[in-house]
N, C-alpha and C positions, 0 to 999 in steps of 0.2 A: 312821554313814556316813563313809567314808574321805575325809578332807580332802586334796586333792591340789593341789600347786602346779606350774604349768607355766612353764618359762623358755625363751624363744626370742627371736628378733628381733622384739620386740613394741613396746617403749616408744619413742615418737617415730618409729616406722617410717612412712615415706611410701609405701612400695612396696606396690602392691595385692596382689600374690601373697603377699608376706610376711605381710600382715595377714589375708588370707583363710585361710592355713594356720593362723595363730594362732587365729582364730575357729573354724575347723573342729574343731580338737583339743578345745577347751573344749566345743563343742556335742556332740561325740561322747561325751566323758567324762560330762558331765551327763546325756546321754541314757541312759547305762548305769547311772545312779543314784549316781554319785560327786558329791562337792561340789568342783568344780574351778574354778580361776581362774588368769588370767595373772599372773605376778609382774612388776610394773613395775620392770625392772632397768636401771639406767644402766651401760652397759659401761665398764669401766676399762681403757683401753688408751692407751699413749703414741702419739700420732699425730705423725708427722714434720711439721716446719714446712712443707715443700714440699707435703705432702698437704692441710694445713689451708689454705694459700694457694690451692691448686687448688679446694678446696671453696668457699672464699669467692668466688673468681672465678666459679665456676659459678653461685652464687646471684645474683651481680650481673648476669650475662648473662641469667638467667631473668627476673629482675625487670625488666630493661631491655626485653627482647623482649615481655614480657606487660604492659608499661606499669605495673609494680608491681601486677599483677592482685590485687585484694583477695580474699582467700579462696582463693588458689591451693592451699593445703594444708588448707583447711577440711574438705573431704570426707574425706580420710584420717584426720584427727584425730577427727572425729565418729564414724567407724566404729571407730577404736581405742578410744574411750571407751565405746562400746556393748558391748564385750566385757567380761565380768566380770573385774575386775582388782583389784590391791592398791594401797596407797599406794606411793610411789616409794622404792626401795632402791638403794643403791650398794654397792661392794665392802666398805665399812666396816660397813654395817648389815645386809647380806643374811643374815647368820647368825641374825638375830632371827626369820626365817621358820621356824626349827626349832620355835618355840613355837606355830606355827599349823598346820603341815602334818604329816601322817603319811607322805606319800610325795611325791617330786619326780620330774617327767618333763622331760626336755630333748628338744627336736626341733621343727621339722625344718630346712629352708631354710638350708643351708650353715653350720649352727651348729658343725660340727666341721671346717670347712675350716681346715687348719693355718696358712694365710696370714691368716686373718681372726678366728679364735676367741679367746675369752678364758676365763679359769679358770671363770667363772660358768657357762658352758655345759657344764662337766664336773662341776657340782654339788659342787665341792670344799668348799663351805660347809656341806653337809649333815652332820648328826651320824651317827655310825656305826650307830645303831639305825634310821635312816630308810631306806625303800625308795627306791632310785635306779634309774631306767629311762631308756633313750634310745628315743624313738619315731621311726622313719624319719629318723634323723639323716643329714644330707647332708654328705659330706666334700668334694664339689665338685671333686676333682681325679682324674686318671686312675690314679695309682699313688702309693705311699708309699716314700720313701727310708728308709734305716736310722735316721736321726735322728728322722724322723716316726713310725716304728714304735715306737721307744723312748718317744717322747712319749705315744702312745696306750696303750702297755703300762702306763705309770705313771698316766695320767690317768683311764682307764676301768676300772681293775681292780676297783673296789668296786661296780660296777653289778650288780644282780640279773638284769637282762634288757637285752639290747642288740639294736637293729635299725637297719638302714640303709635309706635311700631308693633308692640306686643299687646295682645288683647287683655291679658290677665289683670292689668291695673287700670283699665279704662274706667270701669265703674267706680273703683275706689277713688281715683283722682277727680272724677266728676263730683263726687260727694265732698271731697276735701275742698275743692275750689268753688263749689256751688255754681258750676257752669258746665255746659256740654263739652265733653272731651270725646274726640272721634278716633276710630281705629283706621289707620292709613298704611298703605304699603310702603316698604322701604324705597328710597329714591331709585335704587337700581331697577325696580320694577316699573318705573315711569318710562323706561325705554324698551323697545322691542329687541328681539334677538337680532333682527336685521340692523338695528341701530348699533348694537354692540359689535357686530361683525366689522364695522368700520374702524373700531378701536383696537382690533387685534393685531398683534405683531408676532410672527413666527419665531419660535425658539431655535437657536442653532446649537444643537447638542446631539451627539451620536446616540444617546439613550432614548431620544424621541423618535428614532427612525423605525422602531418596531412597536407593535401594540403594547400598551402599558396600563397598569393601574396607577392612578394618581392618588397619593395620600397627602392630606393637609390636616394635621392633627394638633390643634393649638394646645390641647391639654397634655400632650406628650406622654400619653399612657402607653406603656410598652405592650400591654395586652392587646391594644388596638393595632399596633404594628404587627404583632403575631397573627392577628386575624387577617391582616393584609397579605402576609406571607402565605397563609393557608389558602386564601382566595387565589393568590398568584399560582400556587401549585395546581389548584383545581382547574383554573382557567387556562393555564399554560402561557401566561403573559408576565412580563417583568413588572417590578414596582419602581415608581419614581416618587420621591418625596420632596415637597417644598418645606424646608426646615423652618422651625419657629423657636422651639425651646433649646436651652443649652444642651440637654440630653440628645436632641436631634443631631446637633453638631458633633457631640462626643461619640455617640453610639451608632448612628445610622450611616450605612454605607451607600445608600441610594439617593443621597441628596443632590438636588440640582440648584445651582447658585445664580445670583445675579438676576433674580426674578422681580419684575415690576408688574403693575396692573395689566399691561397689554399682554405680556408673556403668561401671566396668571390665567387670563381668558383663553389664550390659545391652548394651554396645557389642559384645561378643563374640557374645552370643546373637542379636542382630539383624543381624549382618553377613552379606553374601552370601559373602564369603571372609575368611579371616584368614591373614595372612602374618607369621610371628613366629619369633624365636629364643628366646622365653621358655618355660620349663617350664610355668608355671602358665597362661599363655595357651593352651598346647597342651592342658592338662588340661581346661579349660573348653570349648574347641572340641570336644573329644571328648564331654564330658558333654552339651553342648547339640546335638551332631551337626551342627556347622557345617562347611562346606568349609574345610579348612585346609592350609597347607604350612609346613614348617620350613626356615629358613635356618641355616647354620653360623655360630655366633658365634665369632669368633677373637680370640686374644690373643697378641701377639708372633708372628703368623704361624702359630700352631698352634691347631687347633680344640680348645676346652676344655670345651664344653658338650654334646658328643655323647653322653656316657655317661648323663647323666640323662634325656635324651629317648629314647635307644635303650632304656634300662631300662623306660621307660613303654610304648613299643611292645611290648616283650617281655611285660611284665606283662599288658597288655590283649589281647595276641595279635592285633595288627593290622600290616599292612604299613607300611614306612617312608614318610614324607611329606617326605623331604629334597628341597629345591629348589635346584639348583646353577645352572641356567640355564633359558632359555625352553623347552627340550626336555623339562623336567620338569613343565611346567604340568599335564599329565594326572594328576599325583599330588595336585593340590590338589582333593581330593574330600571329601565327607562319607563316613561309614562305611556301607558298603552292607548288610552283614549285621547289622542293628541288633538283631535278637533275640539273636544270639550275643554281641554287644558288651554288651548290657544284662545278660545272664546272667553274663558275665565280670566286669562292674563290681560286680554283687551279690556274687559270690564274693570279689572283692578286698576289698570293704567288710567282709564277714563275717570274713575273715582278719585284718584290722587290728583289728577290735573284739575278736575272741577273744584276740589277743595282749595287748591292754590288760587284759582281764579276768584272764587267766592271770598276767600280770606283777604285777598288783596284788593277787593272792592270792585271786581269786574262783574 
């Protein structure tokens, strides 16, 4: 049985989408008969003092607004520990995993974003005789400049198989590496809605007893919250928000706390509507056939997350659900042609699983 180590944004990750994709890839690999587990890897990256101070201030705000809510991160941590995983490694000790694994896979969730990634995500620690694969690696930006192209040419040259989550850079990276790069579904799409049902845990909160609109807005754009309130008035249902930004904690009165991946799934599945700029919240809205709309998440005035969600629309072959103002509310729908969507989701799942089997030498 091929022993396979996966490295992604797993260790101490509090983000539900990140943990769910980490869980899904292990589930898919073990379902194919491999012996796979997450490598608990502590990233080695020099963080500027300004960024550290910002992170510290954010934690202080969160604790103050939640009154030091005990167990705020308990649910994400419990879910993380439920995923088959290793002891903790850092950049000094990660090479010891060569004694354990026959193959290494890196992916997905912006692990190859040039602004965020570390060497560990390019498996530079793996010995020459080890199989190195990227599965649906997300680069997370719209294009690569010459310096970034050179970086990828050097960092990914030894991979036996490479796939990306977003379509927009597949051709570019193929040219840079002079090898085939494939477009593959996010790991969360390797499991069916029925598979995800098994991972759900109900949320105990009085606000979930009545119909609700779920908002999960990583960009923290107040205009998007205004749109949610407009939809709330129009549909006659309340708004529940999963907080992410500091402004969420400071300004939003509809927050629900203590949410981990299982609760995240439950809140999406049971919502009347989902309004989000999150890739993974969009994935699960589609899988559970919930009425959803997407808002543009912006950074420095430029939309930065459209490619990953546009790729998802194209892969599943559905119309866009972009919501820019109240005139777009008619796009906040469930998927009508469910038979075709289910068929497409099955095809996507098979494509991803076949890529993994082929890449691992099956």
